[in-house]
PDB file with one MODEL, atoms N, CA, C and O in Angstrom:
MODEL        1
ATOM      1  N   UNK A   1      72.065  98.469 124.742  1.00  0.00           N
ATOM      2  CA  UNK A   1      73.183  97.736 125.316  1.00  0.00           C
ATOM      3  C   UNK A   1      73.680  98.490 126.548  1.00  0.00           C
ATOM      4  O   UNK A   1      73.801  99.715 126.514  1.00  0.00           O
ATOM      5  N   UNK A   2      73.963  97.783 127.617  1.00  0.00           N
ATOM      6  CA  UNK A   2      74.464  98.382 128.838  1.00  0.00           C
ATOM      7  C   UNK A   2      75.926  98.787 128.705  1.00  0.00           C
ATOM      8  O   UNK A   2      76.604  98.423 127.743  1.00  0.00           O
ATOM      9  N   UNK A   3      76.389  99.532 129.669  1.00  0.00           N
ATOM     10  CA  UNK A   3      77.789  99.943 129.696  1.00  0.00           C
ATOM     11  C   UNK A   3      78.681  98.775 130.080  1.00  0.00           C
ATOM     12  O   UNK A   3      78.288  97.899 130.851  1.00  0.00           O
ATOM     13  N   UNK A   4      79.876  98.776 129.535  1.00  0.00           N
ATOM     14  CA  UNK A   4      80.862  97.782 129.931  1.00  0.00           C
ATOM     15  C   UNK A   4      81.322  98.132 131.344  1.00  0.00           C
ATOM     16  O   UNK A   4      81.380  99.309 131.698  1.00  0.00           O
ATOM     17  N   UNK A   5      81.644  97.139 132.146  1.00  0.00           N
ATOM     18  CA  UNK A   5      81.962  97.372 133.550  1.00  0.00           C
ATOM     19  C   UNK A   5      83.137  98.326 133.748  1.00  0.00           C
ATOM     20  O   UNK A   5      83.166  99.055 134.739  1.00  0.00           O
ATOM     21  N   UNK A   6      84.100  98.342 132.837  1.00  0.00           N
ATOM     22  CA  UNK A   6      85.274  99.193 133.016  1.00  0.00           C
ATOM     23  C   UNK A   6      84.989 100.673 132.776  1.00  0.00           C
ATOM     24  O   UNK A   6      85.823 101.514 133.112  1.00  0.00           O
ATOM     25  N   UNK A   7      83.831 101.015 132.205  1.00  0.00           N
ATOM     26  CA  UNK A   7      83.503 102.424 131.989  1.00  0.00           C
ATOM     27  C   UNK A   7      82.059 102.744 132.374  1.00  0.00           C
ATOM     28  O   UNK A   7      81.516 103.767 131.958  1.00  0.00           O
ATOM     29  N   UNK A   8      81.451 101.887 133.153  1.00  0.00           N
ATOM     30  CA  UNK A   8      80.048 102.035 133.558  1.00  0.00           C
ATOM     31  C   UNK A   8      79.801 103.372 134.239  1.00  0.00           C
ATOM     32  O   UNK A   8      78.920 104.125 133.825  1.00  0.00           O
ATOM     33  N   UNK A   9      80.568 103.674 135.276  1.00  0.00           N
ATOM     34  CA  UNK A   9      80.331 104.885 136.049  1.00  0.00           C
ATOM     35  C   UNK A   9      80.666 106.133 135.246  1.00  0.00           C
ATOM     36  O   UNK A   9      79.949 107.132 135.313  1.00  0.00           O
ATOM     37  N   UNK A  10      81.746 106.078 134.493  1.00  0.00           N
ATOM     38  CA  UNK A  10      82.148 107.228 133.673  1.00  0.00           C
ATOM     39  C   UNK A  10      81.072 107.559 132.644  1.00  0.00           C
ATOM     40  O   UNK A  10      80.665 108.714 132.523  1.00  0.00           O
ATOM     41  N   UNK A  11      80.613 106.560 131.906  1.00  0.00           N
ATOM     42  CA  UNK A  11      79.598 106.795 130.877  1.00  0.00           C
ATOM     43  C   UNK A  11      78.271 107.233 131.484  1.00  0.00           C
ATOM     44  O   UNK A  11      77.610 108.128 130.957  1.00  0.00           O
ATOM     45  N   UNK A  12      77.886 106.612 132.576  1.00  0.00           N
ATOM     46  CA  UNK A  12      76.621 106.956 133.213  1.00  0.00           C
ATOM     47  C   UNK A  12      76.666 108.365 133.769  1.00  0.00           C
ATOM     48  O   UNK A  12      75.679 109.095 133.676  1.00  0.00           O
ATOM     49  N   UNK A  13      77.791 108.763 134.345  1.00  0.00           N
ATOM     50  CA  UNK A  13      77.932 110.124 134.859  1.00  0.00           C
ATOM     51  C   UNK A  13      77.773 111.155 133.737  1.00  0.00           C
ATOM     52  O   UNK A  13      77.131 112.188 133.926  1.00  0.00           O
ATOM     53  N   UNK A  14      78.353 110.872 132.581  1.00  0.00           N
ATOM     54  CA  UNK A  14      78.221 111.793 131.442  1.00  0.00           C
ATOM     55  C   UNK A  14      76.766 111.883 130.983  1.00  0.00           C
ATOM     56  O   UNK A  14      76.269 112.972 130.697  1.00  0.00           O
ATOM     57  N   UNK A  15      76.088 110.743 130.914  1.00  0.00           N
ATOM     58  CA  UNK A  15      74.678 110.743 130.510  1.00  0.00           C
ATOM     59  C   UNK A  15      73.808 111.458 131.537  1.00  0.00           C
ATOM     60  O   UNK A  15      72.893 112.199 131.178  1.00  0.00           O
ATOM     61  N   UNK A  16      74.096 111.233 132.808  1.00  0.00           N
ATOM     62  CA  UNK A  16      73.316 111.882 133.856  1.00  0.00           C
ATOM     63  C   UNK A  16      73.548 113.389 133.857  1.00  0.00           C
ATOM     64  O   UNK A  16      72.622 114.156 134.122  1.00  0.00           O
ATOM     65  N   UNK A  17      74.768 113.819 133.565  1.00  0.00           N
ATOM     66  CA  UNK A  17      75.053 115.256 133.459  1.00  0.00           C
ATOM     67  C   UNK A  17      74.219 115.878 132.348  1.00  0.00           C
ATOM     68  O   UNK A  17      73.732 116.999 132.495  1.00  0.00           O
ATOM     69  N   UNK A  18      74.050 115.170 131.247  1.00  0.00           N
ATOM     70  CA  UNK A  18      73.208 115.636 130.150  1.00  0.00           C
ATOM     71  C   UNK A  18      71.763 115.814 130.623  1.00  0.00           C
ATOM     72  O   UNK A  18      71.106 116.794 130.273  1.00  0.00           O
ATOM     73  N   UNK A  19      71.278 114.869 131.414  1.00  0.00           N
ATOM     74  CA  UNK A  19      69.919 114.951 131.955  1.00  0.00           C
ATOM     75  C   UNK A  19      69.793 116.152 132.889  1.00  0.00           C
ATOM     76  O   UNK A  19      68.811 116.892 132.823  1.00  0.00           O
ATOM     77  N   UNK A  20      70.778 116.343 133.751  1.00  0.00           N
ATOM     78  CA  UNK A  20      70.748 117.479 134.686  1.00  0.00           C
ATOM     79  C   UNK A  20      70.716 118.802 133.924  1.00  0.00           C
ATOM     80  O   UNK A  20      69.958 119.704 134.279  1.00  0.00           O
ATOM     81  N   UNK A  21      71.528 118.920 132.888  1.00  0.00           N
ATOM     82  CA  UNK A  21      71.528 120.149 132.081  1.00  0.00           C
ATOM     83  C   UNK A  21      70.175 120.357 131.405  1.00  0.00           C
ATOM     84  O   UNK A  21      69.678 121.482 131.353  1.00  0.00           O
ATOM     85  N   UNK A  22      69.573 119.283 130.886  1.00  0.00           N
ATOM     86  CA  UNK A  22      68.259 119.385 130.255  1.00  0.00           C
ATOM     87  C   UNK A  22      67.215 119.831 131.269  1.00  0.00           C
ATOM     88  O   UNK A  22      66.344 120.636 130.939  1.00  0.00           O
ATOM     89  N   UNK A  23      67.286 119.327 132.491  1.00  0.00           N
ATOM     90  CA  UNK A  23      66.342 119.728 133.526  1.00  0.00           C
ATOM     91  C   UNK A  23      66.530 121.193 133.911  1.00  0.00           C
ATOM     92  O   UNK A  23      65.555 121.911 134.131  1.00  0.00           O
ATOM     93  N   UNK A  24      67.775 121.630 133.990  1.00  0.00           N
ATOM     94  CA  UNK A  24      68.037 123.046 134.286  1.00  0.00           C
ATOM     95  C   UNK A  24      67.448 123.946 133.199  1.00  0.00           C
ATOM     96  O   UNK A  24      66.958 125.037 133.489  1.00  0.00           O
ATOM     97  N   UNK A  25      67.498 123.494 131.972  1.00  0.00           N
ATOM     98  CA  UNK A  25      67.027 124.301 130.843  1.00  0.00           C
ATOM     99  C   UNK A  25      65.541 124.116 130.539  1.00  0.00           C
ATOM    100  O   UNK A  25      65.010 124.767 129.639  1.00  0.00           O
ATOM    101  N   UNK A  26      64.875 123.249 131.271  1.00  0.00           N
ATOM    102  CA  UNK A  26      63.466 122.959 131.022  1.00  0.00           C
ATOM    103  C   UNK A  26      62.588 124.074 131.576  1.00  0.00           C
ATOM    104  O   UNK A  26      62.885 124.653 132.621  1.00  0.00           O
ATOM    105  N   UNK A  27      61.506 124.364 130.864  1.00  0.00           N
ATOM    106  CA  UNK A  27      60.545 125.350 131.369  1.00  0.00           C
ATOM    107  C   UNK A  27      59.417 124.671 132.137  1.00  0.00           C
ATOM    108  O   UNK A  27      58.447 125.329 132.513  1.00  0.00           O
ATOM    109  N   UNK A  28      59.527 123.384 132.373  1.00  0.00           N
ATOM    110  CA  UNK A  28      58.552 122.557 133.103  1.00  0.00           C
ATOM    111  C   UNK A  28      57.206 122.472 132.385  1.00  0.00           C
ATOM    112  O   UNK A  28      56.278 121.860 132.914  1.00  0.00           O
ATOM    113  N   UNK A  29      57.071 123.057 131.212  1.00  0.00           N
ATOM    114  CA  UNK A  29      55.829 122.973 130.475  1.00  0.00           C
ATOM    115  C   UNK A  29      55.948 122.159 129.203  1.00  0.00           C
ATOM    116  O   UNK A  29      55.011 122.080 128.409  1.00  0.00           O
ATOM    117  N   UNK A  30      57.107 121.559 129.018  1.00  0.00           N
ATOM    118  CA  UNK A  30      57.311 120.788 127.797  1.00  0.00           C
ATOM    119  C   UNK A  30      56.451 119.524 127.813  1.00  0.00           C
ATOM    120  O   UNK A  30      56.119 118.993 128.872  1.00  0.00           O
ATOM    121  N   UNK A  31      56.108 119.068 126.642  1.00  0.00           N
ATOM    122  CA  UNK A  31      55.306 117.859 126.507  1.00  0.00           C
ATOM    123  C   UNK A  31      56.237 116.669 126.330  1.00  0.00           C
ATOM    124  O   UNK A  31      57.073 116.645 125.428  1.00  0.00           O
ATOM    125  N   UNK A  32      56.080 115.692 127.198  1.00  0.00           N
ATOM    126  CA  UNK A  32      56.902 114.493 127.130  1.00  0.00           C
ATOM    127  C   UNK A  32      56.044 113.318 126.695  1.00  0.00           C
ATOM    128  O   UNK A  32      54.866 113.225 127.043  1.00  0.00           O
ATOM    129  N   UNK A  33      56.650 112.430 125.935  1.00  0.00           N
ATOM    130  CA  UNK A  33      55.952 111.190 125.586  1.00  0.00           C
ATOM    131  C   UNK A  33      55.771 110.360 126.850  1.00  0.00           C
ATOM    132  O   UNK A  33      56.396 110.622 127.877  1.00  0.00           O
ATOM    133  N   UNK A  34      54.924 109.375 126.758  1.00  0.00           N
ATOM    134  CA  UNK A  34      54.708 108.489 127.899  1.00  0.00           C
ATOM    135  C   UNK A  34      56.013 107.799 128.303  1.00  0.00           C
ATOM    136  O   UNK A  34      56.276 107.607 129.490  1.00  0.00           O
ATOM    137  N   UNK A  35      56.828 107.427 127.312  1.00  0.00           N
ATOM    138  CA  UNK A  35      58.099 106.780 127.585  1.00  0.00           C
ATOM    139  C   UNK A  35      59.058 107.722 128.314  1.00  0.00           C
ATOM    140  O   UNK A  35      59.760 107.314 129.240  1.00  0.00           O
ATOM    141  N   UNK A  36      59.079 108.985 127.885  1.00  0.00           N
ATOM    142  CA  UNK A  36      59.947 109.966 128.524  1.00  0.00           C
ATOM    143  C   UNK A  36      59.470 110.282 129.937  1.00  0.00           C
ATOM    144  O   UNK A  36      60.291 110.471 130.835  1.00  0.00           O
ATOM    145  N   UNK A  37      58.165 110.340 130.146  1.00  0.00           N
ATOM    146  CA  UNK A  37      57.636 110.560 131.497  1.00  0.00           C
ATOM    147  C   UNK A  37      58.068 109.424 132.419  1.00  0.00           C
ATOM    148  O   UNK A  37      58.519 109.658 133.540  1.00  0.00           O
ATOM    149  N   UNK A  38      57.925 108.202 131.939  1.00  0.00           N
ATOM    150  CA  UNK A  38      58.328 107.049 132.739  1.00  0.00           C
ATOM    151  C   UNK A  38      59.831 107.076 133.002  1.00  0.00           C
ATOM    152  O   UNK A  38      60.279 106.772 134.107  1.00  0.00           O
ATOM    153  N   UNK A  39      60.601 107.440 131.990  1.00  0.00           N
ATOM    154  CA  UNK A  39      62.054 107.526 132.157  1.00  0.00           C
ATOM    155  C   UNK A  39      62.445 108.568 133.182  1.00  0.00           C
ATOM    156  O   UNK A  39      63.350 108.337 133.984  1.00  0.00           O
ATOM    157  N   UNK A  40      61.778 109.714 133.170  1.00  0.00           N
ATOM    158  CA  UNK A  40      62.068 110.774 134.127  1.00  0.00           C
ATOM    159  C   UNK A  40      61.712 110.326 135.543  1.00  0.00           C
ATOM    160  O   UNK A  40      62.447 110.603 136.491  1.00  0.00           O
ATOM    161  N   UNK A  41      60.596 109.642 135.679  1.00  0.00           N
ATOM    162  CA  UNK A  41      60.213 109.107 136.983  1.00  0.00           C
ATOM    163  C   UNK A  41      61.252 108.095 137.473  1.00  0.00           C
ATOM    164  O   UNK A  41      61.618 108.110 138.648  1.00  0.00           O
ATOM    165  N   UNK A  42      61.722 107.233 136.602  1.00  0.00           N
ATOM    166  CA  UNK A  42      62.731 106.244 136.975  1.00  0.00           C
ATOM    167  C   UNK A  42      64.038 106.913 137.385  1.00  0.00           C
ATOM    168  O   UNK A  42      64.706 106.461 138.315  1.00  0.00           O
ATOM    169  N   UNK A  43      64.404 107.993 136.689  1.00  0.00           N
ATOM    170  CA  UNK A  43      65.613 108.735 137.054  1.00  0.00           C
ATOM    171  C   UNK A  43      65.476 109.291 138.467  1.00  0.00           C
ATOM    172  O   UNK A  43      66.410 109.200 139.263  1.00  0.00           O
ATOM    173  N   UNK A  44      64.322 109.864 138.780  1.00  0.00           N
ATOM    174  CA  UNK A  44      64.092 110.400 140.119  1.00  0.00           C
ATOM    175  C   UNK A  44      64.169 109.289 141.168  1.00  0.00           C
ATOM    176  O   UNK A  44      64.802 109.459 142.210  1.00  0.00           O
ATOM    177  N   UNK A  45      63.534 108.172 140.894  1.00  0.00           N
ATOM    178  CA  UNK A  45      63.548 107.041 141.811  1.00  0.00           C
ATOM    179  C   UNK A  45      64.975 106.543 142.035  1.00  0.00           C
ATOM    180  O   UNK A  45      65.373 106.275 143.169  1.00  0.00           O
ATOM    181  N   UNK A  46      65.733 106.420 140.964  1.00  0.00           N
ATOM    182  CA  UNK A  46      67.122 105.959 141.079  1.00  0.00           C
ATOM    183  C   UNK A  46      67.992 106.981 141.791  1.00  0.00           C
ATOM    184  O   UNK A  46      68.915 106.611 142.517  1.00  0.00           O
ATOM    185  N   UNK A  47      67.707 108.268 141.591  1.00  0.00           N
ATOM    186  CA  UNK A  47      68.483 109.312 142.276  1.00  0.00           C
ATOM    187  C   UNK A  47      68.349 109.168 143.785  1.00  0.00           C
ATOM    188  O   UNK A  47      69.335 109.272 144.514  1.00  0.00           O
ATOM    189  N   UNK A  48      67.128 108.928 144.250  1.00  0.00           N
ATOM    190  CA  UNK A  48      66.927 108.715 145.680  1.00  0.00           C
ATOM    191  C   UNK A  48      67.688 107.479 146.160  1.00  0.00           C
ATOM    192  O   UNK A  48      68.255 107.482 147.253  1.00  0.00           O
ATOM    193  N   UNK A  49      67.699 106.437 145.355  1.00  0.00           N
ATOM    194  CA  UNK A  49      68.415 105.218 145.730  1.00  0.00           C
ATOM    195  C   UNK A  49      69.918 105.465 145.790  1.00  0.00           C
ATOM    196  O   UNK A  49      70.586 104.990 146.708  1.00  0.00           O
ATOM    197  N   UNK A  50      70.455 106.203 144.823  1.00  0.00           N
ATOM    198  CA  UNK A  50      71.884 106.516 144.811  1.00  0.00           C
ATOM    199  C   UNK A  50      72.250 107.346 146.037  1.00  0.00           C
ATOM    200  O   UNK A  50      73.275 107.094 146.671  1.00  0.00           O
ATOM    201  N   UNK A  51      71.431 108.324 146.375  1.00  0.00           N
ATOM    202  CA  UNK A  51      71.695 109.132 147.568  1.00  0.00           C
ATOM    203  C   UNK A  51      71.739 108.237 148.807  1.00  0.00           C
ATOM    204  O   UNK A  51      72.574 108.439 149.689  1.00  0.00           O
ATOM    205  N   UNK A  52      70.846 107.254 148.873  1.00  0.00           N
ATOM    206  CA  UNK A  52      70.852 106.309 149.978  1.00  0.00           C
ATOM    207  C   UNK A  52      72.106 105.453 150.035  1.00  0.00           C
ATOM    208  O   UNK A  52      72.437 104.896 151.082  1.00  0.00           O
ATOM    209  N   UNK A  53      72.798 105.350 148.920  1.00  0.00           N
ATOM    210  CA  UNK A  53      74.038 104.568 148.846  1.00  0.00           C
ATOM    211  C   UNK A  53      75.285 105.446 148.973  1.00  0.00           C
ATOM    212  O   UNK A  53      76.394 104.983 148.705  1.00  0.00           O
ATOM    213  N   UNK A  54      75.114 106.702 149.377  1.00  0.00           N
ATOM    214  CA  UNK A  54      76.229 107.655 149.424  1.00  0.00           C
ATOM    215  C   UNK A  54      77.391 107.135 150.267  1.00  0.00           C
ATOM    216  O   UNK A  54      78.546 107.245 149.855  1.00  0.00           O
ATOM    217  N   UNK A  55      77.104 106.574 151.435  1.00  0.00           N
ATOM    218  CA  UNK A  55      78.185 106.061 152.281  1.00  0.00           C
ATOM    219  C   UNK A  55      78.950 104.932 151.594  1.00  0.00           C
ATOM    220  O   UNK A  55      80.177 104.875 151.669  1.00  0.00           O
ATOM    221  N   UNK A  56      78.232 104.046 150.934  1.00  0.00           N
ATOM    222  CA  UNK A  56      78.890 102.943 150.230  1.00  0.00           C
ATOM    223  C   UNK A  56      79.736 103.474 149.075  1.00  0.00           C
ATOM    224  O   UNK A  56      80.857 103.013 148.861  1.00  0.00           O
ATOM    225  N   UNK A  57      79.204 104.436 148.337  1.00  0.00           N
ATOM    226  CA  UNK A  57      79.951 105.039 147.221  1.00  0.00           C
ATOM    227  C   UNK A  57      81.220 105.703 147.740  1.00  0.00           C
ATOM    228  O   UNK A  57      82.289 105.561 147.145  1.00  0.00           O
ATOM    229  N   UNK A  58      81.101 106.429 148.855  1.00  0.00           N
ATOM    230  CA  UNK A  58      82.278 107.070 149.451  1.00  0.00           C
ATOM    231  C   UNK A  58      83.314 106.024 149.851  1.00  0.00           C
ATOM    232  O   UNK A  58      84.511 106.229 149.645  1.00  0.00           O
ATOM    233  N   UNK A  59      82.866 104.906 150.420  1.00  0.00           N
ATOM    234  CA  UNK A  59      83.798 103.838 150.799  1.00  0.00           C
ATOM    235  C   UNK A  59      84.504 103.258 149.587  1.00  0.00           C
ATOM    236  O   UNK A  59      85.704 102.987 149.636  1.00  0.00           O
ATOM    237  N   UNK A  60      83.772 103.067 148.505  1.00  0.00           N
ATOM    238  CA  UNK A  60      84.385 102.546 147.275  1.00  0.00           C
ATOM    239  C   UNK A  60      85.459 103.508 146.787  1.00  0.00           C
ATOM    240  O   UNK A  60      86.561 103.093 146.428  1.00  0.00           O
ATOM    241  N   UNK A  61      85.127 104.812 146.776  1.00  0.00           N
ATOM    242  CA  UNK A  61      86.098 105.813 146.314  1.00  0.00           C
ATOM    243  C   UNK A  61      87.307 105.854 147.240  1.00  0.00           C
ATOM    244  O   UNK A  61      88.445 105.901 146.772  1.00  0.00           O
ATOM    245  N   UNK A  62      87.073 105.836 148.544  1.00  0.00           N
ATOM    246  CA  UNK A  62      88.172 105.892 149.508  1.00  0.00           C
ATOM    247  C   UNK A  62      89.093 104.681 149.402  1.00  0.00           C
ATOM    248  O   UNK A  62      90.282 104.780 149.706  1.00  0.00           O
ATOM    249  N   UNK A  63      88.564 103.552 148.978  1.00  0.00           N
ATOM    250  CA  UNK A  63      89.373 102.340 148.868  1.00  0.00           C
ATOM    251  C   UNK A  63      90.181 102.260 147.578  1.00  0.00           C
ATOM    252  O   UNK A  63      90.845 101.253 147.332  1.00  0.00           O
ATOM    253  N   UNK A  64      90.137 103.284 146.765  1.00  0.00           N
ATOM    254  CA  UNK A  64      90.889 103.298 145.521  1.00  0.00           C
ATOM    255  C   UNK A  64      92.313 103.772 145.768  1.00  0.00           C
ATOM    256  O   UNK A  64      92.747 103.912 146.911  1.00  0.00           O
ATOM    257  N   UNK A  65      93.009 104.008 144.713  1.00  0.00           N
ATOM    258  CA  UNK A  65      94.413 104.425 144.737  1.00  0.00           C
ATOM    259  C   UNK A  65      94.649 105.534 145.771  1.00  0.00           C
ATOM    260  O   UNK A  65      93.922 106.527 145.802  1.00  0.00           O
ATOM    261  N   UNK A  66      95.659 105.357 146.602  1.00  0.00           N
ATOM    262  CA  UNK A  66      95.999 106.337 147.644  1.00  0.00           C
ATOM    263  C   UNK A  66      96.309 107.720 147.065  1.00  0.00           C
ATOM    264  O   UNK A  66      96.094 108.728 147.738  1.00  0.00           O
ATOM    265  N   UNK A  67      96.804 107.780 145.848  1.00  0.00           N
ATOM    266  CA  UNK A  67      97.150 109.054 145.223  1.00  0.00           C
ATOM    267  C   UNK A  67      95.939 109.801 144.689  1.00  0.00           C
ATOM    268  O   UNK A  67      96.042 110.963 144.295  1.00  0.00           O
ATOM    269  N   UNK A  68      94.804 109.141 144.678  1.00  0.00           N
ATOM    270  CA  UNK A  68      93.578 109.743 144.158  1.00  0.00           C
ATOM    271  C   UNK A  68      93.089 110.782 145.158  1.00  0.00           C
ATOM    272  O   UNK A  68      93.045 110.511 146.358  1.00  0.00           O
ATOM    273  N   UNK A  69      92.727 111.954 144.683  1.00  0.00           N
ATOM    274  CA  UNK A  69      92.355 113.060 145.557  1.00  0.00           C
ATOM    275  C   UNK A  69      90.919 112.899 146.054  1.00  0.00           C
ATOM    276  O   UNK A  69      90.023 113.633 145.634  1.00  0.00           O
ATOM    277  N   UNK A  70      90.708 111.942 146.944  1.00  0.00           N
ATOM    278  CA  UNK A  70      89.348 111.643 147.401  1.00  0.00           C
ATOM    279  C   UNK A  70      88.779 112.749 148.271  1.00  0.00           C
ATOM    280  O   UNK A  70      87.581 113.025 148.212  1.00  0.00           O
ATOM    281  N   UNK A  71      89.602 113.374 149.061  1.00  0.00           N
ATOM    282  CA  UNK A  71      89.075 114.399 149.956  1.00  0.00           C
ATOM    283  C   UNK A  71      88.373 115.516 149.185  1.00  0.00           C
ATOM    284  O   UNK A  71      87.286 115.944 149.575  1.00  0.00           O
ATOM    285  N   UNK A  72      88.969 115.982 148.117  1.00  0.00           N
ATOM    286  CA  UNK A  72      88.367 117.032 147.304  1.00  0.00           C
ATOM    287  C   UNK A  72      87.079 116.551 146.676  1.00  0.00           C
ATOM    288  O   UNK A  72      86.076 117.265 146.685  1.00  0.00           O
ATOM    289  N   UNK A  73      87.097 115.359 146.137  1.00  0.00           N
ATOM    290  CA  UNK A  73      85.921 114.804 145.469  1.00  0.00           C
ATOM    291  C   UNK A  73      84.792 114.592 146.470  1.00  0.00           C
ATOM    292  O   UNK A  73      83.656 114.996 146.220  1.00  0.00           O
ATOM    293  N   UNK A  74      85.096 113.962 147.598  1.00  0.00           N
ATOM    294  CA  UNK A  74      84.059 113.672 148.585  1.00  0.00           C
ATOM    295  C   UNK A  74      83.491 114.942 149.200  1.00  0.00           C
ATOM    296  O   UNK A  74      82.290 115.016 149.458  1.00  0.00           O
ATOM    297  N   UNK A  75      84.339 115.949 149.441  1.00  0.00           N
ATOM    298  CA  UNK A  75      83.844 117.223 149.974  1.00  0.00           C
ATOM    299  C   UNK A  75      82.896 117.867 148.989  1.00  0.00           C
ATOM    300  O   UNK A  75      81.839 118.362 149.378  1.00  0.00           O
ATOM    301  N   UNK A  76      83.257 117.867 147.719  1.00  0.00           N
ATOM    302  CA  UNK A  76      82.400 118.452 146.686  1.00  0.00           C
ATOM    303  C   UNK A  76      81.061 117.719 146.609  1.00  0.00           C
ATOM    304  O   UNK A  76      80.010 118.354 146.518  1.00  0.00           O
ATOM    305  N   UNK A  77      81.097 116.407 146.644  1.00  0.00           N
ATOM    306  CA  UNK A  77      79.871 115.617 146.571  1.00  0.00           C
ATOM    307  C   UNK A  77      79.017 115.855 147.808  1.00  0.00           C
ATOM    308  O   UNK A  77      77.806 116.050 147.698  1.00  0.00           O
ATOM    309  N   UNK A  78      79.632 115.840 148.975  1.00  0.00           N
ATOM    310  CA  UNK A  78      78.872 116.078 150.203  1.00  0.00           C
ATOM    311  C   UNK A  78      78.213 117.442 150.209  1.00  0.00           C
ATOM    312  O   UNK A  78      77.078 117.580 150.666  1.00  0.00           O
ATOM    313  N   UNK A  79      78.907 118.452 149.708  1.00  0.00           N
ATOM    314  CA  UNK A  79      78.317 119.794 149.628  1.00  0.00           C
ATOM    315  C   UNK A  79      77.107 119.815 148.726  1.00  0.00           C
ATOM    316  O   UNK A  79      76.168 120.571 148.975  1.00  0.00           O
ATOM    317  N   UNK A  80      77.105 119.011 147.693  1.00  0.00           N
ATOM    318  CA  UNK A  80      76.008 119.003 146.744  1.00  0.00           C
ATOM    319  C   UNK A  80      74.768 118.249 147.237  1.00  0.00           C
ATOM    320  O   UNK A  80      73.638 118.661 146.975  1.00  0.00           O
ATOM    321  N   UNK A  81      74.993 117.137 147.958  1.00  0.00           N
ATOM    322  CA  UNK A  81      73.846 116.292 148.299  1.00  0.00           C
ATOM    323  C   UNK A  81      73.390 116.433 149.746  1.00  0.00           C
ATOM    324  O   UNK A  81      72.323 115.931 150.098  1.00  0.00           O
ATOM    325  N   UNK A  82      74.129 117.070 150.551  1.00  0.00           N
ATOM    326  CA  UNK A  82      73.738 117.157 151.982  1.00  0.00           C
ATOM    327  C   UNK A  82      73.466 118.551 152.384  1.00  0.00           C
ATOM    328  O   UNK A  82      73.127 118.806 153.540  1.00  0.00           O
TER     329      UNK A  82
ENDMDL
END
């Protein structure tokens, strides 16, 4: 079942953080099932697509509540991906 729209990004971010931690802890020699290999490839493909949408994501964040600390968030994200 997919995420509900009101928590899609929050839930996906938590799941993706789990994947990032698993990759950091991987010795690159682990044996993956065919399904896991395909899933990892899809994650990589989607990561490139998300990076390509960085400007749009920043615009969405900037258009949110004025009290939201976007400058800190966007600076942190830009430092990580650029």
